[in-house]
DSSP file (Angstrom, degrees, kcal/mol; ACC not computed):
  #  RESIDUE AA STRUCTURE BP1 BP2  ACC     N-H-->O    O-->H-N    N-H-->O    O-->H-N    TCO  KAPPA ALPHA  PHI   PSI    X-CA   Y-CA   Z-CA
    1    1 A G              0   0    0      0, 0.0     9,-0.1     0, 0.0     0, 0.0   0.000 360.0 360.0 360.0-173.5    0.0    0.0    0.0
    2    2 A G        +     0   0    0      7,-0.0     2,-0.0     9,-0.0     0, 0.0   0.352 360.0  74.8-107.7   2.3    0.9    3.6    0.1
    3    3 A G        +     0   0    0      8,-0.1     3,-0.3     2,-0.0     7,-0.1  -0.031  51.3  94.5 -98.5-156.5    0.4    4.2    3.8
    4    4 A G  S    S-     0   0    0      1,-0.2     8,-1.2     7,-0.1     0, 0.0  -0.123  78.8 -86.3  96.5 167.7    2.4    3.3    6.9
    5    5 A G  S    S+     0   0    0      6,-0.1    -1,-0.2     8,-0.1     9,-0.1   0.267  80.4 123.7 -98.6  12.1    4.9    5.1    8.9
    6    6 A G        -     0   0    0     -3,-0.3     6,-0.0     1,-0.1     0, 0.0  -0.103  67.7-121.3 -67.3 171.6    8.0    4.1    6.8
    7    7 A G        +     0   0    0      4,-0.1    -1,-0.1     3,-0.0    -3,-0.0   0.179  68.3 122.5-101.9  17.5   10.3    6.7    5.3
    8    8 A G  S >  S-     0   0    0      1,-0.1     3,-1.5     4,-0.1     0, 0.0  -0.086  80.8 -92.8 -73.9 177.7    9.8    5.7    1.6
    9    9 A P  T 3  S+     0   0    0      0, 0.0    -1,-0.1     0, 0.0    -7,-0.0   0.777 125.5  46.4 -64.4 -26.7    8.6    8.0   -1.1
   10   10 A G  T 3  S+     0   0    0     -9,-0.1     2,-0.1    -7,-0.1    -4,-0.1   0.275  85.5 128.7 -97.2  11.6    5.0    6.9   -0.7
   11   11 A A    <   -     0   0    0     -3,-1.5    -8,-0.1    -6,-0.1    -6,-0.1  -0.377  50.9-143.8 -72.9 144.6    5.0    7.3    3.0
   12   12 A V        -     0   0    0     -8,-1.2    -2,-0.1    -2,-0.1    -1,-0.1  -0.937  21.6-125.9-106.4 123.5    2.3    9.3    4.8
   13   13 A P        -     0   0    0      0, 0.0    -9,-0.1     0, 0.0    -8,-0.1  -0.325   8.6-132.0 -69.5 153.6    3.5   11.2    7.8
   14   14 A D  S    S+     0   0    0     -9,-0.1    -9,-0.0     2,-0.1   -10,-0.0   0.767  86.9  75.1 -75.6 -26.0    1.7   10.7   11.1
   15   15 A A  S    S-     0   0    0      1,-0.1     3,-0.1     3,-0.0     0, 0.0  -0.576  94.4-102.0 -86.4 149.3    1.4   14.4   11.8
   16   16 A P        -     0   0    0      0, 0.0    -1,-0.1     0, 0.0    -2,-0.1  -0.348  47.4 -95.5 -66.0 152.8   -1.1   16.6   10.0
   17   17 A P        -     0   0    0      0, 0.0     2,-0.4     0, 0.0     0, 0.0  -0.328  39.0-158.2 -69.1 152.2    0.4   18.7    7.1
   18   18 A A        -     0   0    0     -3,-0.1     2,-0.4     2,-0.0    -3,-0.0  -0.996  12.9-131.2-132.9 137.4    1.4   22.3    7.9
   19   19 A L        -     0   0    0     -2,-0.4     2,-0.5     2,-0.0     0, 0.0  -0.729  21.7-162.4 -87.2 135.7    1.8   25.2    5.4
   20   20 A V        -     0   0    0     -2,-0.4     2,-0.4     2,-0.0    -2,-0.0  -0.979   6.7-174.0-122.8 126.7    5.0   27.1    5.8
   21   21 A F        -     0   0    0     -2,-0.5     2,-0.3     3,-0.0     3,-0.0  -0.934  24.6-123.1-118.7 142.0    5.4   30.6    4.3
   22   22 A E        -     0   0    0     -2,-0.4     2,-0.1     1,-0.1    -2,-0.0  -0.607  36.6-106.7 -79.0 143.9    8.6   32.7    4.3
   23   23 A A        -     0   0    0     -2,-0.3     3,-0.1     1,-0.1    -1,-0.1  -0.448  35.5-109.9 -70.7 142.7    8.2   36.1    5.9
   24   24 A A    >   -     0   0    0      1,-0.1     3,-2.2    -2,-0.1    -1,-0.1  -0.408  46.0 -87.4 -69.1 148.9    8.2   39.0    3.5
   25   25 A P  T 3  S+     0   0    0      0, 0.0    -1,-0.1     0, 0.0     3,-0.1  -0.358 115.1  13.8 -59.6 132.6   11.2   41.2    3.6
   26   26 A G  T 3  S+     0   0    0      1,-0.3     2,-0.4    -3,-0.1    -2,-0.1   0.423  92.9 134.4  84.2  -1.8   10.9   43.9    6.2
   27   27 A A    <   -     0   0    0     -3,-2.2    -1,-0.3     1,-0.1     3,-0.1  -0.678  48.8-137.5 -84.3 132.6    7.9   42.2    7.9
   28   28 A G        -     0   0    0     -2,-0.4     2,-0.4     1,-0.1    -4,-0.1  -0.287  32.4 -84.5 -78.9 169.9    8.1   42.0   11.7
   29   29 A V        -     0   0    0     -2,-0.1    -1,-0.1    -6,-0.1     0, 0.0  -0.628  46.1-143.3 -76.6 130.3    7.2   39.0   13.7
   30   30 A K        -     0   0    0     -2,-0.4    -1,-0.0     1,-0.1    -3,-0.0  -0.678  18.9-107.3 -95.6 149.0    3.5   38.9   14.4
   31   31 A P        -     0   0    0      0, 0.0     3,-0.1     0, 0.0    -1,-0.1  -0.351  45.4 -92.1 -69.5 155.9    2.0   37.6   17.6
   32   32 A P        -     0   0    0      0, 0.0     3,-0.1     0, 0.0     0, 0.0  -0.271  54.1 -87.1 -64.5 156.4    0.3   34.3   17.6
   33   33 A P        -     0   0    0      0, 0.0     3,-0.1     0, 0.0    -3,-0.0  -0.222  55.3 -85.5 -63.7 157.6   -3.5   34.3   16.9
   34   34 A A        -     0   0    0      1,-0.1     4,-0.0    -3,-0.1     0, 0.0  -0.219  52.6 -97.9 -62.1 151.1   -5.8   34.8   19.9
   35   35 A S    >   -     0   0    0      1,-0.1     3,-0.7    -3,-0.1    -1,-0.1  -0.228  24.8-119.6 -69.4 162.0   -6.8   31.7   21.8
   36   36 A R  T 3  S+     0   0    0      1,-0.2    -1,-0.1    -3,-0.1    -2,-0.1   0.216  89.4 100.3 -87.3  16.0  -10.0   29.9   21.1
   37   37 A S  T 3   +     0   0    0      2,-0.1    -1,-0.2     3,-0.0    -2,-0.0   0.575  55.2 107.2 -80.0  -6.5  -11.2   30.4   24.6
   38   38 A E  S <  S-     0   0    0     -3,-0.7     0, 0.0     1,-0.1     0, 0.0  -0.335  87.1 -93.4 -67.4 153.9  -13.4   33.4   23.6
   39   39 A A        -     0   0    0      1,-0.1    -1,-0.1    -2,-0.0     3,-0.1  -0.501  43.3-119.3 -69.9 132.6  -17.1   32.8   23.5
   40   40 A P        -     0   0    0      0, 0.0     3,-0.1     0, 0.0    -1,-0.1  -0.381  34.3 -98.4 -70.4 151.7  -18.2   31.7   20.0
   41   41 A P        -     0   0    0      0, 0.0     4,-0.0     0, 0.0     0, 0.0  -0.282  52.1 -81.7 -66.0 157.3  -20.7   34.0   18.2
   42   42 A A        -     0   0    0      1,-0.1     3,-0.4    -3,-0.1    -3,-0.0  -0.313  36.5-131.8 -60.1 142.3  -24.4   33.0   18.4
   43   43 A A  S    S+     0   0    0      1,-0.3     2,-0.5    -3,-0.1    -1,-0.1   0.855  96.0  36.3 -68.1 -37.2  -25.2   30.4   15.7
   44   44 A H  S    S+     0   0    0      2,-0.0     2,-0.4     0, 0.0    -1,-0.3  -0.711  73.9 155.9-123.3  81.4  -28.4   32.2   14.4
   45   45 A T        -     0   0    0     -2,-0.5     3,-0.1    -3,-0.4     0, 0.0  -0.870  41.1-122.1-105.2 140.4  -27.9   35.9   14.4
   46   46 A A        -     0   0    0     -2,-0.4    -2,-0.0     1,-0.1     0, 0.0  -0.527  35.8-102.4 -76.7 143.5  -29.9   38.1   12.0
   47   47 A P        -     0   0    0      0, 0.0    -1,-0.1     0, 0.0     4,-0.0  -0.322  24.7-123.1 -64.5 150.8  -27.9   40.3    9.7
   48   48 A A  S    S+     0   0    0      1,-0.2    -2,-0.1    -3,-0.1     0, 0.0   0.903  94.2   7.1 -63.1 -41.9  -27.6   43.9   10.7
   49   49 A S  S    S-     0   0    0      0, 0.0    -1,-0.2     0, 0.0     0, 0.0  -0.995  90.8 -98.2-140.4 145.6  -29.1   45.1    7.4
   50   50 A P        -     0   0    0      0, 0.0     3,-0.1     0, 0.0    -2,-0.0  -0.284  41.9-107.5 -63.4 147.3  -30.6   43.1    4.5
   51   51 A D     >  -     0   0    0      1,-0.2     4,-2.0     2,-0.0     3,-0.3  -0.645  21.0-150.8 -76.1 118.9  -28.3   42.4    1.5
   52   52 A P  H  > S+     0   0    0      0, 0.0     4,-2.5     0, 0.0     5,-0.2   0.852  96.4  55.9 -60.4 -34.0  -29.4   44.6   -1.4
   53   53 A A  H  > S+     0   0    0      2,-0.2     4,-2.3     1,-0.2     5,-0.2   0.891 107.0  49.1 -66.2 -37.7  -28.1   41.9   -3.9
   54   54 A A  H  > S+     0   0    0     -3,-0.3     4,-2.0     2,-0.2    -1,-0.2   0.906 111.7  49.0 -66.7 -41.0  -30.4   39.3   -2.3
   55   55 A E  H  X S+     0   0    0     -4,-2.0     4,-2.6     2,-0.2    -2,-0.2   0.912 111.4  50.0 -64.7 -41.0  -33.4   41.6   -2.4
   56   56 A L  H  X S+     0   0    0     -4,-2.5     4,-2.6     1,-0.2    -2,-0.2   0.911 110.6  48.8 -64.3 -42.1  -32.7   42.4   -6.1
   57   57 A S  H  X S+     0   0    0     -4,-2.3     4,-2.3     2,-0.2    -1,-0.2   0.865 111.5  50.4 -68.2 -33.1  -32.4   38.7   -7.0
   58   58 A T  H  X S+     0   0    0     -4,-2.0     4,-2.2     2,-0.2    -2,-0.2   0.926 113.2  45.1 -67.3 -44.4  -35.6   37.9   -5.2
   59   59 A L  H  X S+     0   0    0     -4,-2.6     4,-2.4     2,-0.2    -2,-0.2   0.884 112.9  51.9 -65.4 -38.2  -37.4   40.8   -7.0
   60   60 A S  H  X S+     0   0    0     -4,-2.6     4,-2.3     2,-0.2    -2,-0.2   0.930 110.4  47.6 -63.9 -45.8  -35.9   39.7  -10.3
   61   61 A A  H  X S+     0   0    0     -4,-2.3     4,-2.3     1,-0.2    -2,-0.2   0.896 111.7  50.5 -62.7 -40.3  -37.0   36.1   -9.8
   62   62 A A  H  X S+     0   0    0     -4,-2.2     4,-2.4     2,-0.2    -1,-0.2   0.905 109.4  51.5 -65.0 -40.0  -40.5   37.3   -8.9
   63   63 A G  H  X S+     0   0    0     -4,-2.4     4,-2.3     2,-0.2    -2,-0.2   0.909 109.6  49.1 -61.9 -43.2  -40.6   39.4  -12.0
   64   64 A W  H  X S+     0   0    0     -4,-2.3     4,-2.5     2,-0.2    -1,-0.2   0.916 111.4  49.9 -61.9 -43.1  -39.6   36.5  -14.2
   65   65 A C  H  X S+     0   0    0     -4,-2.3     4,-2.6     1,-0.2    -2,-0.2   0.915 110.5  49.4 -63.3 -42.4  -42.3   34.3  -12.6
   66   66 A V  H  X S+     0   0    0     -4,-2.4     4,-2.5     1,-0.2    -1,-0.2   0.914 111.6  49.4 -63.0 -42.6  -45.0   37.0  -13.2
   67   67 A A  H  X S+     0   0    0     -4,-2.3     4,-2.2     2,-0.2    -2,-0.2   0.909 112.3  47.3 -64.2 -42.2  -44.0   37.4  -16.8
   68   68 A V  H  X S+     0   0    0     -4,-2.5     4,-2.3     2,-0.2    -2,-0.2   0.929 113.1  48.1 -64.9 -44.5  -44.1   33.6  -17.4
   69   69 A V  H  X S+     0   0    0     -4,-2.6     4,-2.8     1,-0.2     5,-0.2   0.896 110.4  52.9 -63.5 -39.1  -47.5   33.3  -15.7
   70   70 A A  H  X S+     0   0    0     -4,-2.5     4,-2.6     2,-0.2     5,-0.2   0.919 109.7  47.7 -63.0 -43.6  -48.8   36.3  -17.7
   71   71 A V  H  X S+     0   0    0     -4,-2.2     4,-2.5     2,-0.2    -2,-0.2   0.924 113.6  47.9 -62.6 -43.9  -47.7   34.7  -21.0
   72   72 A V  H  X S+     0   0    0     -4,-2.3     4,-2.3     2,-0.2    -2,-0.2   0.918 113.5  46.9 -64.7 -43.4  -49.3   31.4  -20.0
   73   73 A V  H  X S+     0   0    0     -4,-2.8     4,-2.8     2,-0.2     5,-0.4   0.929 114.0  47.3 -65.5 -44.5  -52.6   33.0  -18.9
   74   74 A L  H  X S+     0   0    0     -4,-2.6     4,-1.6    -5,-0.2     8,-0.2   0.907 113.9  47.9 -62.7 -40.9  -52.8   35.1  -22.1
   75   75 A F  H  < S+     0   0    0     -4,-2.5    -1,-0.2    -5,-0.2    -2,-0.2   0.882 116.5  43.4 -67.5 -37.4  -52.0   32.1  -24.3
   76   76 A A  H  < S+     0   0    0     -4,-2.3    -2,-0.2    -5,-0.2    -1,-0.2   0.879 122.7  34.6 -76.1 -38.5  -54.6   29.9  -22.5
   77   77 A R  H  < S+     0   0    0     -4,-2.8    -3,-0.2    -5,-0.2    -2,-0.2   0.946 137.7   0.0 -85.9 -51.4  -57.4   32.5  -22.2
   78   78 A V     X  +     0   0    0     -4,-1.6     4,-1.5    -5,-0.4    -1,-0.2  -0.588  66.3 163.4-141.6  73.5  -57.3   34.6  -25.4
   79   79 A P  T  4 S+     0   0    0      0, 0.0     4,-0.3     0, 0.0     7,-0.1   0.861  76.6  45.1 -67.2 -36.1  -54.4   33.5  -27.7
   80   80 A R  T >4 S+     0   0    0      1,-0.2     3,-0.5     2,-0.2    -2,-0.1   0.883 115.4  45.2 -77.6 -36.5  -55.6   35.2  -30.9
   81   81 A A  T 34 S+     0   0    0      1,-0.2    -1,-0.2    -7,-0.1     4,-0.1   0.767 121.0  37.3 -78.0 -24.4  -56.5   38.6  -29.4
   82   82 A T  T 3X S+     0   0    0     -4,-1.5     4,-2.2    -8,-0.2     3,-0.3   0.174  75.4 114.0-115.0  18.3  -53.4   38.9  -27.2
   83   83 A W  H <> S+     0   0    0     -3,-0.5     4,-2.5    -4,-0.3     5,-0.2   0.847  76.2  56.7 -63.6 -31.2  -50.6   37.4  -29.4
   84   84 A P  H  > S+     0   0    0      0, 0.0     4,-2.4     0, 0.0    -1,-0.2   0.912 108.6  47.3 -63.8 -37.5  -48.8   40.8  -29.8
   85   85 A E  H  > S+     0   0    0     -3,-0.3     4,-2.8     2,-0.2    -2,-0.2   0.893 111.4  51.2 -66.5 -38.5  -48.6   41.1  -26.0
   86   86 A Q  H  X S+     0   0    0     -4,-2.2     4,-2.5     2,-0.2     5,-0.2   0.923 111.0  47.5 -63.3 -43.9  -47.3   37.5  -25.8
   87   87 A V  H  X S+     0   0    0     -4,-2.5     4,-2.7     1,-0.2     5,-0.2   0.916 112.9  49.9 -62.8 -42.9  -44.7   38.2  -28.4
   88   88 A G  H  X S+     0   0    0     -4,-2.4     4,-2.4    -5,-0.2    -2,-0.2   0.907 111.8  47.1 -63.3 -42.5  -43.7   41.4  -26.5
   89   89 A L  H  X S+     0   0    0     -4,-2.8     4,-2.4     2,-0.2    -2,-0.2   0.935 115.0  45.4 -64.7 -45.7  -43.4   39.7  -23.2
   90   90 A L  H  X S+     0   0    0     -4,-2.5     4,-2.3     1,-0.2    -2,-0.2   0.913 115.2  46.9 -65.7 -41.4  -41.4   36.8  -24.6
   91   91 A A  H  X S+     0   0    0     -4,-2.7     4,-2.9    -5,-0.2    14,-0.3   0.873 111.2  53.2 -67.9 -35.6  -39.1   39.2  -26.5
   92   92 A G  H  X S+     0   0    0     -4,-2.4     4,-2.4    13,-0.3    -2,-0.2   0.913 109.2  47.9 -64.5 -41.9  -38.8   41.3  -23.4
   93   93 A M  H  X S+     0   0    0     -4,-2.4     4,-2.3     2,-0.2    -2,-0.2   0.918 113.7  47.8 -63.3 -42.9  -37.7   38.3  -21.4
   94   94 A F  H  X>S+     0   0    0     -4,-2.3     4,-3.0     1,-0.2     5,-0.7   0.920 111.3  51.4 -62.2 -43.3  -35.2   37.4  -24.1
   95   95 A G  I  X>S+     0   0    0     -4,-2.9     6,-1.5     1,-0.2     5,-1.5   0.897 111.3  46.3 -62.0 -41.7  -34.0   41.0  -24.3
   96   96 A V  I  <5S+     0   0    0     -4,-2.4    -1,-0.2     4,-0.3    -2,-0.2   0.906 117.8  43.3 -66.8 -41.3  -33.4   41.1  -20.5
   97   97 A A  I  <5S+     0   0    0     -4,-2.3    -2,-0.2    -5,-0.2    -1,-0.2   0.882 132.7  16.2 -73.4 -38.5  -31.6   37.8  -20.5
   98   98 A V  I  <5S+     0   0    0     -4,-3.0    -3,-0.2    -5,-0.2    -2,-0.1   0.872 133.9  32.5-104.8 -50.0  -29.5   38.2  -23.6
   99   99 A A  I  <<S-     0   0    0     -5,-0.7    -3,-0.2    -4,-0.7    -4,-0.1   0.622  97.8-123.7 -90.1 -12.8  -29.3   41.8  -24.6
  100  100 A G  S   <S+     0   0    0     -5,-1.5     2,-0.3    -6,-0.3    -4,-0.3   0.696  76.7  63.0  81.9  18.2  -29.5   43.3  -21.1
  101  101 A G  S    S-     0   0    0     -6,-1.5     3,-0.5    -9,-0.1     4,-0.3  -0.991  80.9-112.6-164.7 170.3  -32.5   45.5  -21.6
  102  102 A L  S  > S+     0   0    0     -2,-0.3     4,-2.5     1,-0.2     3,-0.3   0.477  88.4  95.8 -87.2  -3.3  -36.2   45.8  -22.4
  103  103 A A  H  > S+     0   0    0      1,-0.2     4,-2.5     2,-0.2     5,-0.2   0.858  81.8  54.4 -58.9 -36.7  -35.6   47.5  -25.8
  104  104 A V  H  > S+     0   0    0     -3,-0.5     4,-2.5     1,-0.2    -1,-0.2   0.920 110.8  46.1 -62.4 -43.2  -35.9   44.2  -27.7
  105  105 A G  H  > S+     0   0    0    -14,-0.3     4,-2.6    -4,-0.3   -13,-0.3   0.905 112.6  48.8 -66.0 -43.1  -39.3   43.5  -26.0
  106  106 A V  H  X S+     0   0    0     -4,-2.5     4,-2.4     2,-0.2    -2,-0.2   0.924 113.7  47.0 -64.5 -43.9  -40.6   47.0  -26.7
  107  107 A A  H  X S+     0   0    0     -4,-2.5     4,-2.3    -5,-0.2    -2,-0.2   0.918 113.0  48.6 -63.7 -43.6  -39.5   46.8  -30.3
  108  108 A A  H  X S+     0   0    0     -4,-2.5     4,-2.7    -5,-0.2    -2,-0.2   0.894 111.3  50.4 -64.7 -39.4  -41.0   43.4  -30.8
  109  109 A Y  H  X S+     0   0    0     -4,-2.6     4,-2.7     2,-0.2     5,-0.2   0.918 110.3  50.1 -64.1 -42.5  -44.3   44.4  -29.2
  110  110 A G  H  X S+     0   0    0     -4,-2.4     4,-2.0     2,-0.2    -2,-0.2   0.916 113.2  45.4 -61.8 -43.9  -44.4   47.5  -31.5
  111  111 A V  H  X S+     0   0    0     -4,-2.3     4,-2.4     2,-0.2    -2,-0.2   0.924 114.0  49.0 -64.9 -44.9  -43.8   45.4  -34.6
  112  112 A A  H  X S+     0   0    0     -4,-2.7     4,-2.4     1,-0.2    -2,-0.2   0.906 111.7  48.7 -63.1 -41.4  -46.3   42.7  -33.5
  113  113 A R  H  X S+     0   0    0     -4,-2.7     4,-2.4     2,-0.2    -1,-0.2   0.872 110.5  51.4 -67.6 -35.6  -49.0   45.3  -32.7
  114  114 A A  H  X S+     0   0    0     -4,-2.0     4,-2.6    -5,-0.2    -2,-0.2   0.902 110.7  48.0 -66.1 -40.7  -48.4   47.0  -36.2
  115  115 A V  H  X S+     0   0    0     -4,-2.4     4,-2.3     2,-0.2    -2,-0.2   0.913 112.1  50.1 -64.0 -42.1  -48.8   43.6  -37.9
  116  116 A W  H  X S+     0   0    0     -4,-2.4     4,-2.1     2,-0.2    -2,-0.2   0.916 112.5  47.0 -61.6 -43.5  -52.0   43.0  -35.9
  117  117 A L  H  X S+     0   0    0     -4,-2.4     4,-2.4     2,-0.2    -2,-0.2   0.905 110.4  51.7 -65.5 -42.9  -53.3   46.4  -36.9
  118  118 A A  H  X S+     0   0    0     -4,-2.6     4,-2.4     1,-0.2    -1,-0.2   0.900 110.0  50.3 -62.4 -39.6  -52.4   45.9  -40.5
  119  119 A G  H  X S+     0   0    0     -4,-2.3     4,-2.2     2,-0.2    -1,-0.2   0.900 110.2  50.0 -63.9 -40.0  -54.3   42.5  -40.4
  120  120 A G  H  X S+     0   0    0     -4,-2.1     4,-2.0     2,-0.2    -2,-0.2   0.893 111.2  48.0 -64.8 -40.0  -57.3   44.3  -38.9
  121  121 A I  H  X S+     0   0    0     -4,-2.4     4,-2.4     2,-0.2    -2,-0.2   0.904 111.0  51.4 -66.7 -41.3  -57.3   47.0  -41.6
  122  122 A A  H  X S+     0   0    0     -4,-2.4     4,-1.7     1,-0.2    -2,-0.2   0.901 111.6  47.3 -62.7 -40.7  -57.0   44.3  -44.3
  123  123 A R  H  < S+     0   0    0     -4,-2.2     4,-0.4     2,-0.2    -1,-0.2   0.883 111.0  51.8 -67.1 -37.0  -60.0   42.4  -42.9
  124  124 A W  H >< S+     0   0    0     -4,-2.0     3,-0.8     1,-0.2    -2,-0.2   0.899 111.4  46.3 -66.0 -41.0  -62.0   45.6  -42.6
  125  125 A R  H 3< S+     0   0    0     -4,-2.4    -1,-0.2     1,-0.2    -2,-0.2   0.819 110.9  53.2 -70.8 -29.7  -61.3   46.5  -46.3
  126  126 A A  T 3< S+     0   0    0     -4,-1.7    -1,-0.2    -5,-0.2    -2,-0.2   0.466  83.7 115.4 -85.9  -0.4  -62.1   43.0  -47.4
  127  127 A R  S <  S-     0   0    0     -3,-0.8     2,-0.2    -4,-0.4    -3,-0.0  -0.317  79.5 -97.2 -66.7 151.7  -65.5   43.0  -45.7
  128  128 A P        -     0   0    0      0, 0.0    -1,-0.1     0, 0.0    -2,-0.1  -0.520  34.9-139.3 -71.2 135.8  -68.6   42.8  -47.9
  129  129 A V        -     0   0    0     -2,-0.2     2,-0.1    -3,-0.1    -3,-0.0  -0.844  18.1-123.1 -97.4 123.0  -70.1   46.2  -48.6
  130  130 A P              0   0    0      0, 0.0    -1,-0.0     0, 0.0     0, 0.0  -0.379 360.0 360.0 -65.3 143.5  -73.9   46.3  -48.5
  131  131 A A              0   0    0     -2,-0.1    -2,-0.0     0, 0.0     0, 0.0   0.449 360.0 360.0 -85.7 360.0  -75.4   47.6  -51.8
């Protein structure tokens, strides 16, 4: 095996390993660290102030969930009437995830709404005209 207390190249020493660093030039000798006899901090202490990054990630996750639920509800309830909004929401989510902004979603919504309007105008012009 590779264990044992022998002095060969594969020998494992009985003492735990220790890291040794050379002192930097001009560095004085530092006192040893404080003993561990101090009382340990309480295990479950509340942070002094909430972490802004954690709050932002929670709000971001909630926003994504709301957007996904909105797309699903629009698609399930009125898919033909709200497809421009669905396209805008999905493109907005894509824009935030990939492009870093809502401009992609706003542009996609504008194009989708223009296509929807052009289709409505074409249907209105193609309607039968009473004589």
